[in-house]
mmCIF entry with sequence, helices, sheets and N, C-alpha, C, O atoms, coordinates in Angstrom:
data_MODEL
# 
_entry.id   MODEL 
# 
_entity.id                         1 
_entity.type                       polymer 
_entity.pdbx_number_of_molecules   1 
# 
_entity_poly.entity_id                      1 
_entity_poly.type                           'polypeptide(L)' 
_entity_poly.nstd_linkage                   no 
_entity_poly.nstd_monomer                   no 
_entity_poly.pdbx_seq_one_letter_code       
;(UNK)(UNK)(UNK)(UNK)(UNK)(UNK)(UNK)(UNK)(UNK)(UNK)(UNK)(UNK)(UNK)(UNK)(UNK)(UNK)
(UNK)(UNK)(UNK)(UNK)(UNK)(UNK)(UNK)(UNK)(UNK)(UNK)(UNK)(UNK)(UNK)(UNK)(UNK)(UNK)
(UNK)(UNK)(UNK)(UNK)(UNK)(UNK)(UNK)(UNK)(UNK)(UNK)(UNK)(UNK)(UNK)
;
_entity_poly.pdbx_seq_one_letter_code_can   XXXXXXXXXXXXXXXXXXXXXXXXXXXXXXXXXXXXXXXXXXXXX 
_entity_poly.pdbx_strand_id                 A 
# 
loop_
_entity_poly_seq.entity_id 
_entity_poly_seq.num 
_entity_poly_seq.mon_id 
_entity_poly_seq.hetero 
1 1  UNK n 
1 2  UNK n 
1 3  UNK n 
1 4  UNK n 
1 5  UNK n 
1 6  UNK n 
1 7  UNK n 
1 8  UNK n 
1 9  UNK n 
1 10 UNK n 
1 11 UNK n 
1 12 UNK n 
1 13 UNK n 
1 14 UNK n 
1 15 UNK n 
1 16 UNK n 
1 17 UNK n 
1 18 UNK n 
1 19 UNK n 
1 20 UNK n 
1 21 UNK n 
1 22 UNK n 
1 23 UNK n 
1 24 UNK n 
1 25 UNK n 
1 26 UNK n 
1 27 UNK n 
1 28 UNK n 
1 29 UNK n 
1 30 UNK n 
1 31 UNK n 
1 32 UNK n 
1 33 UNK n 
1 34 UNK n 
1 35 UNK n 
1 36 UNK n 
1 37 UNK n 
1 38 UNK n 
1 39 UNK n 
1 40 UNK n 
1 41 UNK n 
1 42 UNK n 
1 43 UNK n 
1 44 UNK n 
1 45 UNK n 
# 
_struct_asym.id          A 
_struct_asym.entity_id   1 
# 
loop_
_struct_conf.conf_type_id 
_struct_conf.id 
_struct_conf.pdbx_PDB_helix_id 
_struct_conf.beg_label_comp_id 
_struct_conf.beg_label_asym_id 
_struct_conf.beg_label_seq_id 
_struct_conf.pdbx_beg_PDB_ins_code 
_struct_conf.end_label_comp_id 
_struct_conf.end_label_asym_id 
_struct_conf.end_label_seq_id 
_struct_conf.pdbx_end_PDB_ins_code 
_struct_conf.beg_auth_comp_id 
_struct_conf.beg_auth_asym_id 
_struct_conf.beg_auth_seq_id 
_struct_conf.end_auth_comp_id 
_struct_conf.end_auth_asym_id 
_struct_conf.end_auth_seq_id 
_struct_conf.pdbx_PDB_helix_class 
_struct_conf.details 
_struct_conf.pdbx_PDB_helix_length 
HELX_P HELX_P1 AA1 UNK A 21 ? UNK A 29 ? UNK A 21 UNK A 29 1 ? 9  
HELX_P HELX_P2 AA2 UNK A 33 ? UNK A 43 ? UNK A 33 UNK A 43 1 ? 11 
# 
_struct_conf_type.id          HELX_P 
_struct_conf_type.criteria    ? 
_struct_conf_type.reference   ? 
# 
loop_
_atom_site.group_PDB 
_atom_site.id 
_atom_site.type_symbol 
_atom_site.label_atom_id 
_atom_site.label_alt_id 
_atom_site.label_comp_id 
_atom_site.label_asym_id 
_atom_site.label_entity_id 
_atom_site.label_seq_id 
_atom_site.pdbx_PDB_ins_code 
_atom_site.Cartn_x 
_atom_site.Cartn_y 
_atom_site.Cartn_z 
_atom_site.occupancy 
_atom_site.B_iso_or_equiv 
_atom_site.pdbx_formal_charge 
_atom_site.auth_seq_id 
_atom_site.auth_comp_id 
_atom_site.auth_asym_id 
_atom_site.auth_atom_id 
_atom_site.pdbx_PDB_model_num 
ATOM 1   N N  . UNK A 1 1  ? 4.729   20.315 16.524 1.00 0.00 ? 1  UNK A N  1 
ATOM 2   C CA . UNK A 1 1  ? 4.384   19.076 15.862 1.00 0.00 ? 1  UNK A CA 1 
ATOM 3   C C  . UNK A 1 1  ? 3.082   19.202 15.087 1.00 0.00 ? 1  UNK A C  1 
ATOM 4   O O  . UNK A 1 1  ? 2.999   18.756 13.943 1.00 0.00 ? 1  UNK A O  1 
ATOM 5   N N  . UNK A 1 2  ? 2.073   19.798 15.687 1.00 0.00 ? 2  UNK A N  1 
ATOM 6   C CA . UNK A 1 2  ? 0.779   19.925 15.012 1.00 0.00 ? 2  UNK A CA 1 
ATOM 7   C C  . UNK A 1 2  ? 0.752   21.242 14.253 1.00 0.00 ? 2  UNK A C  1 
ATOM 8   O O  . UNK A 1 2  ? 0.968   22.309 14.826 1.00 0.00 ? 2  UNK A O  1 
ATOM 9   N N  . UNK A 1 3  ? 0.487   21.154 12.967 1.00 0.00 ? 3  UNK A N  1 
ATOM 10  C CA . UNK A 1 3  ? 0.381   22.355 12.145 1.00 0.00 ? 3  UNK A CA 1 
ATOM 11  C C  . UNK A 1 3  ? -1.011  22.403 11.540 1.00 0.00 ? 3  UNK A C  1 
ATOM 12  O O  . UNK A 1 3  ? -1.511  21.400 11.030 1.00 0.00 ? 3  UNK A O  1 
ATOM 13  N N  . UNK A 1 4  ? -1.624  23.557 11.596 1.00 0.00 ? 4  UNK A N  1 
ATOM 14  C CA . UNK A 1 4  ? -2.950  23.738 11.033 1.00 0.00 ? 4  UNK A CA 1 
ATOM 15  C C  . UNK A 1 4  ? -2.856  24.602 9.787  1.00 0.00 ? 4  UNK A C  1 
ATOM 16  O O  . UNK A 1 4  ? -2.018  25.500 9.701  1.00 0.00 ? 4  UNK A O  1 
ATOM 17  N N  . UNK A 1 5  ? -3.705  24.328 8.845  1.00 0.00 ? 5  UNK A N  1 
ATOM 18  C CA . UNK A 1 5  ? -3.750  25.108 7.617  1.00 0.00 ? 5  UNK A CA 1 
ATOM 19  C C  . UNK A 1 5  ? -4.463  26.420 7.907  1.00 0.00 ? 5  UNK A C  1 
ATOM 20  O O  . UNK A 1 5  ? -5.554  26.420 8.477  1.00 0.00 ? 5  UNK A O  1 
ATOM 21  N N  . UNK A 1 6  ? -3.867  27.520 7.526  1.00 0.00 ? 6  UNK A N  1 
ATOM 22  C CA . UNK A 1 6  ? -4.488  28.820 7.712  1.00 0.00 ? 6  UNK A CA 1 
ATOM 23  C C  . UNK A 1 6  ? -5.460  29.075 6.570  1.00 0.00 ? 6  UNK A C  1 
ATOM 24  O O  . UNK A 1 6  ? -5.088  28.996 5.399  1.00 0.00 ? 6  UNK A O  1 
ATOM 25  N N  . UNK A 1 7  ? -6.700  29.379 6.913  1.00 0.00 ? 7  UNK A N  1 
ATOM 26  C CA . UNK A 1 7  ? -7.711  29.665 5.902  1.00 0.00 ? 7  UNK A CA 1 
ATOM 27  C C  . UNK A 1 7  ? -7.585  31.131 5.512  1.00 0.00 ? 7  UNK A C  1 
ATOM 28  O O  . UNK A 1 7  ? -7.900  32.024 6.298  1.00 0.00 ? 7  UNK A O  1 
ATOM 29  N N  . UNK A 1 8  ? -7.123  31.365 4.297  1.00 0.00 ? 8  UNK A N  1 
ATOM 30  C CA . UNK A 1 8  ? -6.946  32.748 3.843  1.00 0.00 ? 8  UNK A CA 1 
ATOM 31  C C  . UNK A 1 8  ? -7.945  33.119 2.758  1.00 0.00 ? 8  UNK A C  1 
ATOM 32  O O  . UNK A 1 8  ? -7.794  34.135 2.080  1.00 0.00 ? 8  UNK A O  1 
ATOM 33  N N  . UNK A 1 9  ? -8.975  32.275 2.598  1.00 0.00 ? 9  UNK A N  1 
ATOM 34  C CA . UNK A 1 9  ? -10.036 32.607 1.664  1.00 0.00 ? 9  UNK A CA 1 
ATOM 35  C C  . UNK A 1 9  ? -9.706  32.353 0.215  1.00 0.00 ? 9  UNK A C  1 
ATOM 36  O O  . UNK A 1 9  ? -10.337 32.935 -0.667 1.00 0.00 ? 9  UNK A O  1 
ATOM 37  N N  . UNK A 1 10 ? -8.736  31.502 -0.059 1.00 0.00 ? 10 UNK A N  1 
ATOM 38  C CA . UNK A 1 10 ? -8.416  31.197 -1.444 1.00 0.00 ? 10 UNK A CA 1 
ATOM 39  C C  . UNK A 1 10 ? -9.512  30.341 -2.063 1.00 0.00 ? 10 UNK A C  1 
ATOM 40  O O  . UNK A 1 10 ? -10.183 29.578 -1.368 1.00 0.00 ? 10 UNK A O  1 
ATOM 41  N N  . UNK A 1 11 ? -9.684  30.470 -3.346 1.00 0.00 ? 11 UNK A N  1 
ATOM 42  C CA . UNK A 1 11 ? -10.674 29.692 -4.080 1.00 0.00 ? 11 UNK A CA 1 
ATOM 43  C C  . UNK A 1 11 ? -10.046 28.390 -4.544 1.00 0.00 ? 11 UNK A C  1 
ATOM 44  O O  . UNK A 1 11 ? -8.952  28.384 -5.108 1.00 0.00 ? 11 UNK A O  1 
ATOM 45  N N  . UNK A 1 12 ? -10.736 27.299 -4.306 1.00 0.00 ? 12 UNK A N  1 
ATOM 46  C CA . UNK A 1 12 ? -10.299 25.995 -4.790 1.00 0.00 ? 12 UNK A CA 1 
ATOM 47  C C  . UNK A 1 12 ? -11.277 25.512 -5.846 1.00 0.00 ? 12 UNK A C  1 
ATOM 48  O O  . UNK A 1 12 ? -12.489 25.603 -5.652 1.00 0.00 ? 12 UNK A O  1 
ATOM 49  N N  . UNK A 1 13 ? -10.775 25.006 -6.947 1.00 0.00 ? 13 UNK A N  1 
ATOM 50  C CA . UNK A 1 13 ? -11.653 24.518 -8.011 1.00 0.00 ? 13 UNK A CA 1 
ATOM 51  C C  . UNK A 1 13 ? -12.440 23.298 -7.538 1.00 0.00 ? 13 UNK A C  1 
ATOM 52  O O  . UNK A 1 13 ? -12.068 22.649 -6.560 1.00 0.00 ? 13 UNK A O  1 
ATOM 53  N N  . UNK A 1 14 ? -13.516 22.999 -8.232 1.00 0.00 ? 14 UNK A N  1 
ATOM 54  C CA . UNK A 1 14 ? -14.413 21.920 -7.806 1.00 0.00 ? 14 UNK A CA 1 
ATOM 55  C C  . UNK A 1 14 ? -13.739 20.555 -7.821 1.00 0.00 ? 14 UNK A C  1 
ATOM 56  O O  . UNK A 1 14 ? -14.157 19.665 -7.081 1.00 0.00 ? 14 UNK A O  1 
ATOM 57  N N  . UNK A 1 15 ? -12.719 20.362 -8.632 1.00 0.00 ? 15 UNK A N  1 
ATOM 58  C CA . UNK A 1 15 ? -12.045 19.065 -8.659 1.00 0.00 ? 15 UNK A CA 1 
ATOM 59  C C  . UNK A 1 15 ? -10.894 18.970 -7.657 1.00 0.00 ? 15 UNK A C  1 
ATOM 60  O O  . UNK A 1 15 ? -10.205 17.951 -7.609 1.00 0.00 ? 15 UNK A O  1 
ATOM 61  N N  . UNK A 1 16 ? -10.680 19.998 -6.869 1.00 0.00 ? 16 UNK A N  1 
ATOM 62  C CA . UNK A 1 16 ? -9.599  19.978 -5.878 1.00 0.00 ? 16 UNK A CA 1 
ATOM 63  C C  . UNK A 1 16 ? -9.850  18.917 -4.811 1.00 0.00 ? 16 UNK A C  1 
ATOM 64  O O  . UNK A 1 16 ? -8.931  18.201 -4.415 1.00 0.00 ? 16 UNK A O  1 
ATOM 65  N N  . UNK A 1 17 ? -11.087 18.818 -4.348 1.00 0.00 ? 17 UNK A N  1 
ATOM 66  C CA . UNK A 1 17 ? -11.449 17.861 -3.303 1.00 0.00 ? 17 UNK A CA 1 
ATOM 67  C C  . UNK A 1 17 ? -12.014 16.603 -3.942 1.00 0.00 ? 17 UNK A C  1 
ATOM 68  O O  . UNK A 1 17 ? -13.207 16.327 -3.818 1.00 0.00 ? 17 UNK A O  1 
ATOM 69  N N  . UNK A 1 18 ? -11.176 15.844 -4.620 1.00 0.00 ? 18 UNK A N  1 
ATOM 70  C CA . UNK A 1 18 ? -11.633 14.622 -5.276 1.00 0.00 ? 18 UNK A CA 1 
ATOM 71  C C  . UNK A 1 18 ? -11.567 13.440 -4.313 1.00 0.00 ? 18 UNK A C  1 
ATOM 72  O O  . UNK A 1 18 ? -11.304 13.616 -3.123 1.00 0.00 ? 18 UNK A O  1 
ATOM 73  N N  . UNK A 1 19 ? -11.805 12.244 -4.827 1.00 0.00 ? 19 UNK A N  1 
ATOM 74  C CA . UNK A 1 19 ? -11.844 11.058 -3.969 1.00 0.00 ? 19 UNK A CA 1 
ATOM 75  C C  . UNK A 1 19 ? -10.477 10.702 -3.390 1.00 0.00 ? 19 UNK A C  1 
ATOM 76  O O  . UNK A 1 19 ? -10.403 9.941  -2.426 1.00 0.00 ? 19 UNK A O  1 
ATOM 77  N N  . UNK A 1 20 ? -9.405  11.230 -3.951 1.00 0.00 ? 20 UNK A N  1 
ATOM 78  C CA . UNK A 1 20 ? -8.061  10.960 -3.444 1.00 0.00 ? 20 UNK A CA 1 
ATOM 79  C C  . UNK A 1 20 ? -7.543  12.045 -2.504 1.00 0.00 ? 20 UNK A C  1 
ATOM 80  O O  . UNK A 1 20 ? -6.384  12.002 -2.092 1.00 0.00 ? 20 UNK A O  1 
ATOM 81  N N  . UNK A 1 21 ? -8.383  13.008 -2.165 1.00 0.00 ? 21 UNK A N  1 
ATOM 82  C CA . UNK A 1 21 ? -7.937  14.151 -1.371 1.00 0.00 ? 21 UNK A CA 1 
ATOM 83  C C  . UNK A 1 21 ? -7.324  13.721 -0.039 1.00 0.00 ? 21 UNK A C  1 
ATOM 84  O O  . UNK A 1 21 ? -6.244  14.186 0.324  1.00 0.00 ? 21 UNK A O  1 
ATOM 85  N N  . UNK A 1 22 ? -8.003  12.843 0.683  1.00 0.00 ? 22 UNK A N  1 
ATOM 86  C CA . UNK A 1 22 ? -7.510  12.416 1.993  1.00 0.00 ? 22 UNK A CA 1 
ATOM 87  C C  . UNK A 1 22 ? -6.152  11.742 1.883  1.00 0.00 ? 22 UNK A C  1 
ATOM 88  O O  . UNK A 1 22 ? -5.250  12.036 2.668  1.00 0.00 ? 22 UNK A O  1 
ATOM 89  N N  . UNK A 1 23 ? -5.996  10.851 0.929  1.00 0.00 ? 23 UNK A N  1 
ATOM 90  C CA . UNK A 1 23 ? -4.708  10.167 0.784  1.00 0.00 ? 23 UNK A CA 1 
ATOM 91  C C  . UNK A 1 23 ? -3.609  11.137 0.361  1.00 0.00 ? 23 UNK A C  1 
ATOM 92  O O  . UNK A 1 23 ? -2.460  10.984 0.776  1.00 0.00 ? 23 UNK A O  1 
ATOM 93  N N  . UNK A 1 24 ? -3.942  12.127 -0.453 1.00 0.00 ? 24 UNK A N  1 
ATOM 94  C CA . UNK A 1 24 ? -2.953  13.129 -0.852 1.00 0.00 ? 24 UNK A CA 1 
ATOM 95  C C  . UNK A 1 24 ? -2.496  13.959 0.347  1.00 0.00 ? 24 UNK A C  1 
ATOM 96  O O  . UNK A 1 24 ? -1.307  14.236 0.504  1.00 0.00 ? 24 UNK A O  1 
ATOM 97  N N  . UNK A 1 25 ? -3.444  14.348 1.183  1.00 0.00 ? 25 UNK A N  1 
ATOM 98  C CA . UNK A 1 25 ? -3.105  15.134 2.368  1.00 0.00 ? 25 UNK A CA 1 
ATOM 99  C C  . UNK A 1 25 ? -2.238  14.316 3.314  1.00 0.00 ? 25 UNK A C  1 
ATOM 100 O O  . UNK A 1 25 ? -1.220  14.804 3.804  1.00 0.00 ? 25 UNK A O  1 
ATOM 101 N N  . UNK A 1 26 ? -2.636  13.071 3.572  1.00 0.00 ? 26 UNK A N  1 
ATOM 102 C CA . UNK A 1 26 ? -1.855  12.227 4.475  1.00 0.00 ? 26 UNK A CA 1 
ATOM 103 C C  . UNK A 1 26 ? -0.447  11.984 3.942  1.00 0.00 ? 26 UNK A C  1 
ATOM 104 O O  . UNK A 1 26 ? 0.502   11.919 4.724  1.00 0.00 ? 26 UNK A O  1 
ATOM 105 N N  . UNK A 1 27 ? -0.296  11.849 2.643  1.00 0.00 ? 27 UNK A N  1 
ATOM 106 C CA . UNK A 1 27 ? 1.036   11.626 2.084  1.00 0.00 ? 27 UNK A CA 1 
ATOM 107 C C  . UNK A 1 27 ? 1.939   12.845 2.282  1.00 0.00 ? 27 UNK A C  1 
ATOM 108 O O  . UNK A 1 27 ? 3.154   12.700 2.412  1.00 0.00 ? 27 UNK A O  1 
ATOM 109 N N  . UNK A 1 28 ? 1.356   14.033 2.306  1.00 0.00 ? 28 UNK A N  1 
ATOM 110 C CA . UNK A 1 28 ? 2.140   15.252 2.512  1.00 0.00 ? 28 UNK A CA 1 
ATOM 111 C C  . UNK A 1 28 ? 2.511   15.450 3.977  1.00 0.00 ? 28 UNK A C  1 
ATOM 112 O O  . UNK A 1 28 ? 3.543   16.052 4.274  1.00 0.00 ? 28 UNK A O  1 
ATOM 113 N N  . UNK A 1 29 ? 1.678   14.947 4.907  1.00 0.00 ? 29 UNK A N  1 
ATOM 114 C CA . UNK A 1 29 ? 1.932   15.155 6.329  1.00 0.00 ? 29 UNK A CA 1 
ATOM 115 C C  . UNK A 1 29 ? 2.990   14.227 6.883  1.00 0.00 ? 29 UNK A C  1 
ATOM 116 O O  . UNK A 1 29 ? 3.688   14.577 7.835  1.00 0.00 ? 29 UNK A O  1 
ATOM 117 N N  . UNK A 1 30 ? 3.118   13.045 6.297  1.00 0.00 ? 30 UNK A N  1 
ATOM 118 C CA . UNK A 1 30 ? 4.048   12.066 6.837  1.00 0.00 ? 30 UNK A CA 1 
ATOM 119 C C  . UNK A 1 30 ? 3.441   11.197 7.915  1.00 0.00 ? 30 UNK A C  1 
ATOM 120 O O  . UNK A 1 30 ? 4.130   10.356 8.491  1.00 0.00 ? 30 UNK A O  1 
ATOM 121 N N  . UNK A 1 31 ? 2.159   11.383 8.200  1.00 0.00 ? 31 UNK A N  1 
ATOM 122 C CA . UNK A 1 31 ? 1.458   10.573 9.187  1.00 0.00 ? 31 UNK A CA 1 
ATOM 123 C C  . UNK A 1 31 ? 0.660   9.487  8.493  1.00 0.00 ? 31 UNK A C  1 
ATOM 124 O O  . UNK A 1 31 ? 0.230   9.650  7.351  1.00 0.00 ? 31 UNK A O  1 
ATOM 125 N N  . UNK A 1 32 ? 0.465   8.383  9.186  1.00 0.00 ? 32 UNK A N  1 
ATOM 126 C CA . UNK A 1 32 ? -0.396  7.317  8.680  1.00 0.00 ? 32 UNK A CA 1 
ATOM 127 C C  . UNK A 1 32 ? -1.833  7.605  9.105  1.00 0.00 ? 32 UNK A C  1 
ATOM 128 O O  . UNK A 1 32 ? -2.067  8.372  10.039 1.00 0.00 ? 32 UNK A O  1 
ATOM 129 N N  . UNK A 1 33 ? -2.782  6.995  8.428  1.00 0.00 ? 33 UNK A N  1 
ATOM 130 C CA . UNK A 1 33 ? -4.195  7.192  8.756  1.00 0.00 ? 33 UNK A CA 1 
ATOM 131 C C  . UNK A 1 33 ? -4.480  6.803  10.203 1.00 0.00 ? 33 UNK A C  1 
ATOM 132 O O  . UNK A 1 33 ? -5.308  7.434  10.860 1.00 0.00 ? 33 UNK A O  1 
ATOM 133 N N  . UNK A 1 34 ? -3.808  5.780  10.702 1.00 0.00 ? 34 UNK A N  1 
ATOM 134 C CA . UNK A 1 34 ? -3.999  5.347  12.094 1.00 0.00 ? 34 UNK A CA 1 
ATOM 135 C C  . UNK A 1 34 ? -3.525  6.414  13.076 1.00 0.00 ? 34 UNK A C  1 
ATOM 136 O O  . UNK A 1 34 ? -4.118  6.574  14.143 1.00 0.00 ? 34 UNK A O  1 
ATOM 137 N N  . UNK A 1 35 ? -2.476  7.138  12.738 1.00 0.00 ? 35 UNK A N  1 
ATOM 138 C CA . UNK A 1 35 ? -1.992  8.221  13.593 1.00 0.00 ? 35 UNK A CA 1 
ATOM 139 C C  . UNK A 1 35 ? -3.046  9.310  13.729 1.00 0.00 ? 35 UNK A C  1 
ATOM 140 O O  . UNK A 1 35 ? -3.247  9.858  14.813 1.00 0.00 ? 35 UNK A O  1 
ATOM 141 N N  . UNK A 1 36 ? -3.707  9.616  12.641 1.00 0.00 ? 36 UNK A N  1 
ATOM 142 C CA . UNK A 1 36 ? -4.748  10.641 12.650 1.00 0.00 ? 36 UNK A CA 1 
ATOM 143 C C  . UNK A 1 36 ? -5.928  10.183 13.495 1.00 0.00 ? 36 UNK A C  1 
ATOM 144 O O  . UNK A 1 36 ? -6.520  10.983 14.221 1.00 0.00 ? 36 UNK A O  1 
ATOM 145 N N  . UNK A 1 37 ? -6.273  8.912  13.407 1.00 0.00 ? 37 UNK A N  1 
ATOM 146 C CA . UNK A 1 37 ? -7.372  8.378  14.218 1.00 0.00 ? 37 UNK A CA 1 
ATOM 147 C C  . UNK A 1 37 ? -7.058  8.508  15.703 1.00 0.00 ? 37 UNK A C  1 
ATOM 148 O O  . UNK A 1 37 ? -7.934  8.871  16.488 1.00 0.00 ? 37 UNK A O  1 
ATOM 149 N N  . UNK A 1 38 ? -5.829  8.219  16.097 1.00 0.00 ? 38 UNK A N  1 
ATOM 150 C CA . UNK A 1 38 ? -5.430  8.358  17.499 1.00 0.00 ? 38 UNK A CA 1 
ATOM 151 C C  . UNK A 1 38 ? -5.502  9.816  17.941 1.00 0.00 ? 38 UNK A C  1 
ATOM 152 O O  . UNK A 1 38 ? -5.948  10.105 19.051 1.00 0.00 ? 38 UNK A O  1 
ATOM 153 N N  . UNK A 1 39 ? -5.072  10.724 17.090 1.00 0.00 ? 39 UNK A N  1 
ATOM 154 C CA . UNK A 1 39 ? -5.165  12.152 17.397 1.00 0.00 ? 39 UNK A CA 1 
ATOM 155 C C  . UNK A 1 39 ? -6.617  12.554 17.612 1.00 0.00 ? 39 UNK A C  1 
ATOM 156 O O  . UNK A 1 39 ? -6.936  13.262 18.568 1.00 0.00 ? 39 UNK A O  1 
ATOM 157 N N  . UNK A 1 40 ? -7.497  12.103 16.724 1.00 0.00 ? 40 UNK A N  1 
ATOM 158 C CA . UNK A 1 40 ? -8.910  12.445 16.825 1.00 0.00 ? 40 UNK A CA 1 
ATOM 159 C C  . UNK A 1 40 ? -9.528  11.906 18.100 1.00 0.00 ? 40 UNK A C  1 
ATOM 160 O O  . UNK A 1 40 ? -10.385 12.563 18.691 1.00 0.00 ? 40 UNK A O  1 
ATOM 161 N N  . UNK A 1 41 ? -9.118  10.731 18.538 1.00 0.00 ? 41 UNK A N  1 
ATOM 162 C CA . UNK A 1 41 ? -9.646  10.159 19.779 1.00 0.00 ? 41 UNK A CA 1 
ATOM 163 C C  . UNK A 1 41 ? -9.313  11.039 20.972 1.00 0.00 ? 41 UNK A C  1 
ATOM 164 O O  . UNK A 1 41 ? -10.127 11.188 21.884 1.00 0.00 ? 41 UNK A O  1 
ATOM 165 N N  . UNK A 1 42 ? -8.122  11.619 20.970 1.00 0.00 ? 42 UNK A N  1 
ATOM 166 C CA . UNK A 1 42 ? -7.689  12.443 22.096 1.00 0.00 ? 42 UNK A CA 1 
ATOM 167 C C  . UNK A 1 42 ? -8.419  13.779 22.155 1.00 0.00 ? 42 UNK A C  1 
ATOM 168 O O  . UNK A 1 42 ? -8.775  14.249 23.236 1.00 0.00 ? 42 UNK A O  1 
ATOM 169 N N  . UNK A 1 43 ? -8.641  14.389 20.999 1.00 0.00 ? 43 UNK A N  1 
ATOM 170 C CA . UNK A 1 43 ? -9.087  15.776 20.981 1.00 0.00 ? 43 UNK A CA 1 
ATOM 171 C C  . UNK A 1 43 ? -10.494 16.006 20.453 1.00 0.00 ? 43 UNK A C  1 
ATOM 172 O O  . UNK A 1 43 ? -11.091 17.049 20.721 1.00 0.00 ? 43 UNK A O  1 
ATOM 173 N N  . UNK A 1 44 ? -11.026 15.065 19.718 1.00 0.00 ? 44 UNK A N  1 
ATOM 174 C CA . UNK A 1 44 ? -12.359 15.240 19.149 1.00 0.00 ? 44 UNK A CA 1 
ATOM 175 C C  . UNK A 1 44 ? -13.287 14.173 19.710 1.00 0.00 ? 44 UNK A C  1 
ATOM 176 O O  . UNK A 1 44 ? -13.028 12.978 19.573 1.00 0.00 ? 44 UNK A O  1 
ATOM 177 N N  . UNK A 1 45 ? -14.342 14.603 20.328 1.00 0.00 ? 45 UNK A N  1 
ATOM 178 C CA . UNK A 1 45 ? -15.274 13.630 20.920 1.00 0.00 ? 45 UNK A CA 1 
ATOM 179 C C  . UNK A 1 45 ? -16.620 13.730 20.269 1.00 0.00 ? 45 UNK A C  1 
ATOM 180 O O  . UNK A 1 45 ? -17.537 12.993 20.631 1.00 0.00 ? 45 UNK A O  1 
# 
């Protein structure tokens, strides 16, 4: 269920991480922002 992005050292242009980055990532995962918050509560303190 949980998939992590493998860091392979690729270069990302400066505009890759724009103000819409979070919403773009969430739209690709299929999870809602609230789901991510619940995950963070369990594993990140």
